[in-house]
VOGU-3710 file (C-alpha; in Angstrom, 3 decimals, decimal comma):
1> mtdwrtallr> -62,585/56,492/-63,704  -62,831/59,084/-60,815  -59,881/60,930/-59,754  -59,793/59,112/-56,649  -60,035/55,527/-58,159  -57,040/56,625/-60,146  -55,317/58,083/-57,733  -55,980/54,884/-55,444  -54,424/52,646/-58,372  -51,390/54,650/-58,512
11> rnkrrkksng> -50,817/54,751/-54,777  -51,042/50,946/-55,213  -48,327/50,444/-57,995  -45,727/52,553/-56,423  -46,105/50,376/-53,094  -45,809/46,589/-54,988  -42,673/48,981/-56,832  -41,193/50,010/-53,261  -42,133/46,410/-51,696  -40,262/44,739/-54,345
21> veaivgglla> -37,362/47,156/-54,079  -37,535/46,787/-50,172  -37,320/42,716/-50,953  -34,110/43,176/-52,926  -32,196/45,656/-50,458  -33,352/43,188/-47,471  -32,572/40,352/-49,273  -28,959/42,061/-50,558  -28,332/42,754/-46,893  -29,507/39,221/-45,723
31> lfflgivanh> -26,703/37,878/-48,120  -24,193/40,468/-47,141  -24,539/39,274/-43,230  -24,706/35,844/-44,318  -21,495/36,351/-45,569  -19,810/38,175/-42,806  -21,059/35,133/-40,378  -19,552/33,119/-42,642  -16,376/34,707/-43,047  -16,113/34,770/-38,884
41> agavfglllv> -16,854/31,105/-38,935  -14,148/30,483/-41,164  -12,010/32,698/-39,002  -13,258/30,732/-36,157  -12,498/27,347/-37,397  -9,456/28,392/-38,558  -8,478/29,483/-35,505  -9,773/26,311/-33,707  -7,255/24,344/-36,379  -4,231/26,784/-35,462
51> lifmavgavi> -4,974/26,144/-31,851  -5,108/22,326/-32,366  -1,799/21,842/-34,687  -0,334/24,132/-32,020  -1,116/21,224/-29,611  -0,404/18,576/-30,785  2,987/20,267/-32,225  4,016/21,352/-28,504  2,788/17,795/-27,519  5,186/15,826/-30,210
61> lrsslrkhal> 8,014/18,479/-29,375  7,899/17,819/-25,898  7,905/13,958/-26,618  10,727/14,493/-28,917  12,846/16,592/-26,246  12,065/13,924/-23,571  12,969/11,040/-25,837  16,464/13,002/-26,781  16,820/13,826/-22,998  16,795/10,105/-22,043
71> aallekagaa> 19,116/9,031/-24,841  21,512/11,479/-23,848  21,051/10,117/-20,190  21,466/6,582/-20,698  24,706/7,660/-22,718  25,674/8,618/-19,475  24,695/6,049/-17,708  26,501/3,595/-20,207  29,737/5,559/-19,576  29,263/5,762/-16,018
81> arqhmeallr> 29,204/2,044/-16,113  32,477/1,240/-18,620  34,315/3,278/-16,173  33,211/1,012/-13,198  32,335/-1,969/-14,889  35,260/-4,129/-13,100  33,486/-3,191/-9,774  30,090/-3,999/-11,155  31,166/-7,206/-12,414  32,143/-8,342/-9,285
91> rraqlvrldp> 29,449/-7,188/-7,404  26,926/-8,822/-10,016  28,723/-11,801/-9,313  28,731/-11,675/-5,602  25,083/-11,011/-5,469  23,273/-13,135/-8,179  22,229/-16,366/-6,604  20,758/-19,402/-7,670  17,883/-20,895/-5,444  17,766/-24,413/-4,605
101> ygkpqaekws> 15,817/-24,760/-7,795  17,976/-22,694/-10,321  16,353/-19,626/-10,466  18,501/-16,839/-10,331  17,984/-14,568/-7,239  18,746/-10,917/-8,199  17,247/-8,691/-5,695  20,596/-7,555/-3,260  21,923/-6,970/-7,138  19,314/-4,925/-7,928
111> keldyfvqqh> 19,272/-2,965/-4,754  23,244/-2,646/-5,897  22,410/-1,281/-9,195  19,705/1,588/-7,022  23,006/2,164/-4,921  25,515/2,831/-8,041  22,939/5,204/-9,728  21,821/7,002/-6,562  25,976/7,327/-5,009  27,705/7,315/-8,811
121> lkpaltaaeq> 25,073/8,268/-11,474  23,218/11,205/-9,964  26,045/13,536/-8,486  27,495/13,856/-12,037  24,116/15,147/-13,467  22,490/18,218/-14,440  19,272/19,172/-12,894  17,714/18,913/-16,010  19,504/15,204/-16,145  18,463/14,373/-12,771
131> vtlsrnreev> 14,690/15,186/-13,613  15,016/12,809/-16,364  16,671/10,571/-14,345  13,380/10,775/-11,874  11,089/9,951/-14,699  13,195/6,923/-16,250  14,940/5,386/-13,402  13,555/1,980/-14,023  14,513/2,247/-17,540  17,902/3,244/-16,619
141> lkaievqvaa> 18,470/0,689/-14,441  17,878/-1,685/-16,946  19,765/-0,588/-18,827  22,970/-0,535/-16,757  22,077/-3,864/-16,099  21,572/-5,221/-19,655  25,292/-3,481/-20,268  26,961/-5,557/-17,377  25,450/-8,676/-18,236  26,411/-8,963/-21,355
151> asatqnpfak> 29,797/-8,189/-20,382  29,929/-10,751/-17,535  29,200/-13,225/-20,431  32,824/-12,362/-21,952  34,477/-10,961/-18,426  35,056/-12,957/-15,600  36,087/-10,464/-12,865  37,427/-13,746/-10,854  39,163/-15,254/-13,740  42,166/-14,657/-11,406
161> fsdhftpsef> 43,406/-14,801/-7,820  43,831/-11,377/-6,585  45,496/-10,028/-3,534  43,095/-7,610/-2,996  40,036/-9,979/-2,738  38,020/-9,558/-0,005  36,521/-12,512/1,894  33,392/-12,747/0,385  34,681/-11,592/-2,962  37,363/-15,122/-2,162
171> etfcaetlre> 34,433/-16,897/-1,922  32,914/-15,789/-5,607  36,304/-16,747/-6,994  36,445/-20,292/-5,359  32,812/-20,914/-6,969  33,753/-19,143/-9,943  36,469/-21,212/-10,175  34,807/-24,894/-9,927  32,047/-23,746/-12,156  34,602/-23,044/-15,032
181> hgwdaqvtqq> 35,593/-26,507/-14,672  32,000/-28,342/-14,671  31,117/-28,074/-11,098  27,502/-26,727/-10,171  28,761/-24,534/-7,266  26,870/-21,793/-5,400  28,168/-19,515/-2,325  25,820/-20,044/0,409  23,597/-17,261/2,414  26,404/-15,777/4,884
191> shdqgvdvva> 23,433/-15,702/7,195  22,715/-19,190/7,282  26,014/-20,950/6,028  26,282/-23,258/9,111  30,280/-23,076/8,062  29,554/-23,547/4,790  30,826/-21,024/2,227  30,480/-23,010/-0,994  28,616/-25,715/-2,404  29,319/-27,835/-5,284
201> skaghrvviq> 28,435/-31,225/-6,785  29,610/-33,188/-10,009  29,108/-36,496/-11,409  28,035/-37,989/-8,195  30,599/-36,057/-5,696  29,331/-33,320/-3,239  31,337/-31,236/-1,431  31,079/-28,424/1,528  34,015/-25,656/1,153  35,201/-23,067/3,560
211> cklysspvgn> 36,960/-20,613/1,958  40,170/-18,615/4,155  41,729/-15,628/2,460  43,945/-15,687/5,710  47,719/-13,521/6,039  48,886/-16,326/8,324  48,468/-20,131/8,245  45,071/-21,510/9,032  44,114/-23,605/11,688  41,870/-26,228/13,528
221> kavqeaaagr> 39,118/-23,738/13,963  38,530/-23,920/10,161  38,605/-27,765/9,875  36,373/-28,049/12,560  33,740/-25,459/10,266  34,081/-27,509/7,309  33,651/-30,918/9,526  30,366/-29,588/10,897  29,256/-28,560/7,547  29,872/-31,584/6,006
231> aheradfgiv> 27,758/-33,692/8,277  25,183/-30,918/8,191  24,822/-31,060/4,257  25,246/-34,781/4,098  28,549/-33,941/1,749  31,308/-36,512/0,645  34,168/-34,637/1,689  34,545/-31,068/3,670  37,649/-28,703/1,865  39,243/-26,067/2,990
241> vsnnryttaa> 40,609/-23,444/0,510  43,113/-20,717/1,820  45,752/-18,679/-0,287  47,987/-19,716/2,850  49,215/-22,945/4,068  47,817/-24,758/6,921  49,160/-25,621/10,510  49,919/-29,068/11,623  47,319/-29,429/13,979  44,718/-28,410/11,321
251> eqlaktnrvl> 46,086/-30,888/8,854  46,241/-33,926/11,753  42,476/-33,090/12,541  41,728/-33,286/8,645  42,845/-36,557/8,490  39,953/-38,122/10,819  37,169/-36,036/9,347  36,947/-35,877/6,002  37,591/-32,992/5,343  40,789/-31,668/2,688
261> llhyrdlsnl> 42,937/-29,017/3,325  43,371/-26,911/-0,282  45,286/-24,305/-1,914  43,018/-22,168/-4,119  45,139/-23,266/-7,400  43,726/-26,868/-6,425  40,428/-26,144/-7,337  40,735/-26,672/-11,186  41,843/-30,227/-10,160  39,029/-31,239/-8,018
271> daildrhanv> 37,992/-33,895/-9,783  40,892/-36,120/-9,614  41,985/-34,645/-6,116  38,203/-36,420/-5,114  39,192/-39,671/-6,601  42,033/-40,370/-5,269  41,180/-39,584/-1,808  37,634/-41,918/-2,631  40,249/-44,477/-3,506  42,107/-44,304/-0,351
281> as> 38,840/-44,219/1,772  37,721/-47,800/0,279
//
């Protein structure tokens, strides 16, 4: 073999050996870089997981803090309601009315609750509590209503007469007294009462009542209003109920107009009084 051929063969062998080494080195380098990428991908994925857990944790924490703040606010609202329960019971009894179909009408009572929260609860709250109130106002109003409604089932604010009654409270007191004795009694809308404060019915009797909370004897005007109300409502009797006595003129006018003049204590015995007057009339 000539020298040049021998040199060529040797050079090819060296190239093959060099290419093998380069392939091995290239493979090792590729594996190294892939490892780096894989390591970085794991780090990025881990970072994403951390961020996701942090976001979820923040949402859970915020929700937990808001629930805690709401619970504290509801407790404060409950304490305010308990402090003013007697007044709230009176207002509820006055403002919740039944429509002609027996369905409760609570719009005025809802406005009263909103007024209570705005004027009596909110000023006692911190700035943070006021923010919680703005987010959960309906829930707070509902909680107070549930509390007052539960109390009204066991406490009658008009069970006893009070010298401190307002005229509208006296009307509610008369209606509540009749209900306790089996009457279906409703306080009328004041703007459309036609001389009637309370309409009541029981066992075939239908009466209209004028409620007069007076510091002096009741005169003819009340009798005239009760007589007009009886005619308008087509009731059996018109009744004037008062905490005071009646003038002689009022008594005389009442006798000729089917109007009864009663003291509020007579309401518990109204059935017997009506039966007696019905028998006299017949």
